[in-house]
N, C-alpha and C positions, 0 to 999 in steps of 0.2 A: 389361688388367693382371691382372684376376681369372682369365681363361682361362690366362694364362701361369703364374700361381701354381698353379693346379689341375694343369696339365701337369707342373710341376716336382715337386709333391707326389706325383703318381702315379709319376713317374720314380724319386724317392727311395724310395718304398714298394716298387716292383718290385726296385730294387737291393738293398734290405735283405732282401726276401723271397728273392731269388736267393742272397744271402750265407747266409741261414738254411738253405736247402735244401742248399747246398754244404757248410756246416759239418755238417749232419745226415748227409750222405753220408760225410764223412770220419769222423765218430764211428761210423757204422754199420760201417765197415771196421776200426775200432780197438777199439770197445767191444762186448763179446760179450753183456753183460747188457742185455736189452731194456728193463727198467724204468729202468735208468740212462740209457739213450738217450732214452726218453720224457721223463724228468725234465729232461734237458739241453735237449731241444727246447722244452718248455713254458717253461723259464726264458728261453731265447733269444727265444721269441715275446713273452713279457711285456716283455722289454727292448726289442724292436722296437716294441711298442705305446707304451711310455713315451717312446721316442726320437721317434716320430712325433708324439705329443701335445706334447712339449716343442718340437719344431720348428714345429708349427702355432701354438702359443701365442706363441712368441717371434718368429717371422718372418712366417708367413702371415697371422695375424689382424691384427697391427698394419698390415701393408702393405695388407691388404684394407680396413681402416678408413680409412687414408689415401686410398686410391683412391675410396672412397665419398664422403669429404669433398670431394675434388677434383671429383668429378662434380657435387655440389651447388653448388660455387662456379661451375663452368662454366654451370650453369643459372640463375645470378643470385642464389642464396641465399647472401648474404655473412654470414649469421649462423651458418652451419655451423662447427663446431669439432671437433677431436680431443680428447676428454676422457680418454682412456686414458693411463696413465703408462707411458712407454717409456724405454729406455736405449739407449746406443750411437748408431750412425748413424741407426737408425730413429727414436729419440727426437729427434735433431737435426732429422730430416726433418719430424716432426710439429710441432715448435716453429716451423719456418719456414713450414709450411702455415698454422698458426694466426695467425702474424704477417701473412702475406699476406692472410688473410681479414679481419683487423682493419683493415688498410690499405685494402682494397677497400671495406669497410663505411664507413669514414670518408670516402673519396673520394665514395662514393654519396650520403652525407648532405650533403656540401658541394655536390655538383652539384644536389641537390634544393633546397637553400637558395638557391643562385644562380638556379636556374630559377624558383623561386617569386618571388624578388625581381625578376627580369627581367619575369616575367609581371605582377607588381603594377605595375611602372613602365609597361609597355605598356598595360595595361587602364585605368590611371588617368590616362593622358596626355590633355591637353586638345586634342590634335591627332589626326586620324584616321590610322591606320597600316595599310599593306597590304604583305605580303611576298610577292614573286613569284619563282619559280625561273627558271632559264635557258630552260625550255621553255614558260613562260607560265602555269604552274599556281600558284594562290594557296595559300599555306601558313598565313598568319596575317592576321587582321583583328581590330582591337580594338574596345572598347565605343563609343568616340567615333565611329568609322567607321559602326558599326551605327546609332547615333543620327542620323547625317547622312543615310544612304541607305536605312535600313530593313532588313527581313528579319532573318535570324539568321545566326550564323557558319557553320552547316551549309550554308546556301545559297550560300556563297562558297568555303569551304575545299575543296580538291581539284578545283576546276573551273578551266578556262581563263579568264583574266581577261576576254577579249572575249565570252565566252558569258554571263557573269553581271553584268558592269559595263556599264550601258547608256549612260553618259555618253561622248560622243565625245572630249571633251577629255582624259579619263583615258586613253583608248586612244592618242591622239597622244602624251601624256606618256610612257607606257610604251614606245612604239615609238621615240621620240627618245632615251630613256635607253639602250635597248639599241643603237641605231644609232650614237650619238655617244660612248657610254661615258663620259658626264660628267653633272654635275648639270643638270637641266632644270626650269624654273619657268614656270608658266602661271596665269592668272586665269580663273575662270569663275563662273557663278551657276546656282542651281537654284531652282525655284519649287514651293511646296507650300501649299495652302490660301490662295492669293492673297498669300502672303508670300514675298519673295525673299531668298535667302541667298547671300552672296558668299563665294567660297572661293578659296584659293590652294593650288595643288598643286605639290609639289617631288618630282621623281624622282631617286633617288640609286643609281648602280650598285654592285653588290657583287662584289668580286674575291677569289679565293682566294690562297694563299701563292705560287702560280706566276703571279699577275697575270692569271688567266683569269677572264672574266666568268661569275659563277655565279647572278646574279639581280639583282633591284632592289627597293628599298624606296620606297614612295610615302608621303609625309607631306602630309596635307591640313589646312590651317588655316582656321578660320572667321574671316573678316575683316569680317563684316557690321558689327560695332560701329565698326571703324575707317572703313569706307566711309561709314557714316551720319554719323560725326563730320566726315569730309571734306566731305560734302554740307552739313552744318550750318555748317561754317566758310565755305564758298562762299556759302551763303545769307545768312550773317551779314554778310559783306563787301558783298554786293549790297544787302542791306536798309539797312545803314548809309549806303552811297552814295546810295541812293534817298531816304532820310530827310533827308540833308543837302542833296541836290540842289535840292529844292523851296524851302526858305528861302533858300539861297544865291542861287538864280536870282532870287527876289523882291528880295532886298537889292541885288543887282547891277543889276536892271532899274530899280528906283525910284531908286537912287543915280545912274544914268545920266540918268534923267529930270530929277532935280534939277540935275545939272550942265549939262543942256541948256537950262536957263532956268526950270524950274518952281520953283526956289528963290526966284524973285522974287515969286511969288504966295503970299501968306501962308496961304490956306486949303489950297492944294495942298501947300505945304511941310509944314504941320503934319500933314496926312493921310499923306503919304508917309513922314515921319519916324516917325510912330506905327507904320506898317506895318513899317518897317525895325527899329524897336525890338522889336516883337512877334516878328518872325522871328528876330532875334538871340537873344531870350529863349528861343525855341523850340530854337534850336541849343544854347544853354547847358544847358537842361533835358535834352536828349538826351545831351550829353557828361557831365553830372553823373550821369545814370542809368547810362551805360556804365561810368563809373569805379566807381560803387557796385557794379554787377554784377561787374565785374572783380575788385574786392577781395573780394567774397563768394565768388567761385569759386576764389580762391587757397587752397592747402592750409594756408598759414600765417595765413589770415584770423583775426583776433583778435576775440573778443566780450568785452565788459566785463560780467561777471556781477555784479549787485548786487540787493539786495531791491527789487522794483518794487511800489509801492502803486497799486492800480487807480484809486482816487479821484483822486489827484494827477496820474496820467498822463492821465486823461480831461480834467481841467481844462486841461491844457496844449494839447491838440489840438482840443477841442470848439469854441472860438471860430472857428477857421479853417474847420472843417467847416460850422458853422452859417451862416457868411457865404456860403459857396458854395451851400448848400441854399436859402437865402432868395432868391437870385437866380432860382431856378426854382420858388419857392413849394413846395418839397419839405419835408415834415414828417420830422423825425428823432426816433425814439423810442429812448430809452436804458434798458436794464434791466441794471444792473451791480451786482455785489457790491463796493461801494467800499472795504470793509474788507479785501478779499482781498489778500494779499501773496504774491508768488512770485519766484523767482530767475531773472533773465534780463538781457539787454542792453536797457535801457529805451529807448534811442534807436532801436534796430532794431525793437522791438515797436511803438513809435509809428509807425515807417515802415510796418509792416504795416497798422495801423489807417488811416493816412492814405491809403495806396494803395487799400485795399479800399473805404473810404468814398468816396473821390474817384471811383473806378470806378462805384460804385453811383449817385452823383449824375449822372455823365456819361451813363449808359445808362438812367436813369429819366426818363420824360416829366414835364413840368411838373405840379405839384400831386399828385405821387406821394408814396410813403412809403418810408422806410428804417428798418430796425430793427437796433439794435446791442445784443448781449448779451455780457456778460463774466461767466462763472460758474465756480464750482469744479466740477471733473469728476473727482473721485477723485485720482489721481496727477497730473492735468493741469489746466491752466486752459483753458477753452473760450472762444474769441473767435468770435462768430458775427455776420456781416453779411448781412442779408436785404433785398432791394429788390423793388419792384413794377415793374421795368423791362421792357425788350424781351425779355429771356431769351436763352438760348444754345441752338442746335440740338444734337441728340445727336451729329451728325457732327463738330461743332467742339469739343465738351468735351475730348477727349483732347489737343487742341493749344493750349488757351488759355494754358498756361504757357510756350509757346515764345516766344523773343525775337522781337519785332516782329509777332507774330500778332495780328490784330484781327478781332473778330467783325463790326464795322461800321466799315470803314476810313474812310469819309468823315466819319462822326460823331466818331470818336476824334480825327481830325486837327483838326476844327473846335473841339474842346474842349481842344486842346493836348496830347493824349496822345502819349507817345513809343513806345508798344507794348512797353515794358519793365517796366511796373509789376508785373504778375503774376509775371514771371520773377524779379524782385527779391524779392517776397513768398515765393515757393517756396524760394529760396536761404536767406533768413533763417530760415524754418521749419526747413530742413534743418540749418543750423549749430547750431540749438537742439535738434536730435534730436527735432523735433516732427513733426506730420502735418497735411496740409491736404486737405479734401474739398470738393467742389462739387456742388450739385444745381441743376438749372435746367429751365425749361419755357418754350418760346417764347410770348411774349405775356403771361406771368404773373410772370416775375421769376426771380431767381437768389439762391441762398444759399451763402455761403462759410463753412466751419467750420474753424477753426484750433485745434489742440491743442498746447499748449506744456507740457513737464514743469515741475512746480512746483519741483523741485530739479534742480540742475545734473547733467547726464549725463557731464560731462567728468572 
């Protein structure tokens, strides 16, 4: 446009100059006085210069400015504007160019906001995301994907998926997505540092407005927690079945023996009936513990918060513990702040004490010792139960709060344990927003420390 304006300006100048020469020639033939002729020519030249200046200022310069602004817009500078005041058609043109620039600037800002929002959603997604084009090149990987498979985005973006993604199941998912042009789902697992992570991958094809395949999105979910819950559920059902099978078998066997004639023998009858009673009691304890655990695990599980006086609470449970300890000649040492008062569900706190103390008695040899402390610990009440029992191995410590897990299976069954006591303790502590810690050494004993907030956290 600038070249065209320059050519037009030169053309107009030559035309005016030709008119000036022509008029000078005419004057030369009609005017005999040389001075008059020169004066006329000077005046015409001045008029020519003024005309050219007016033409340049009114037409050439505004159009030149408009052309320069348009060039900046084409280069992506949407902040460019025409600030010169103009009239007529050129003024209307400059107004439209400024309006176009403002609209382009607003559109760019909106696109940036949308791009940032989309990037934020992708980066903060709890699922791994991978965008692959129709040629197999990776364009996007998010933060979750990097945390799953390592490396950096630069190690993936711009590369063919089969060159940088090592997992064969991902390759199969991409290939099936492109081949069948529909959603594809697969399960696989990866191992790192002896830990196995279970993943679910979903491949989704991407189509354009003409329904042509343009790529695929891979969404990878970490389902490790759900997998472990499924395993726990299966183990729980198996454990409950196993725990119920032994006493039910005993009850059935001895009942059949009594029916076959043993009921006529007083000594045998009494012995078998006692066994049936003990086994039924064991079943009842197991069912009671399962119901307690089930109620504690419910989201709507209620706890009755009331002021708990340590002295009165210990008076209620100590006779029972003392009776159990005396059978094994175990000494129970109590160091408690009996004046201490805190807010909690008293019945559930008693259950914590009974379970921990009963466990300590069960796993402590005869003539051993148990130490119970209840102390003020700042914002918490610390309940500590220490024994001189068989102890727990380091490999078993992480699992002792699992349902039905036993350090010594034979001994715990002999003492009537259900394998749910510590699981119940853990849940009671959690519903009180407390904390439980355990320290143990084989052959030397175990220490459980429970911290319950003195004031309600609900």
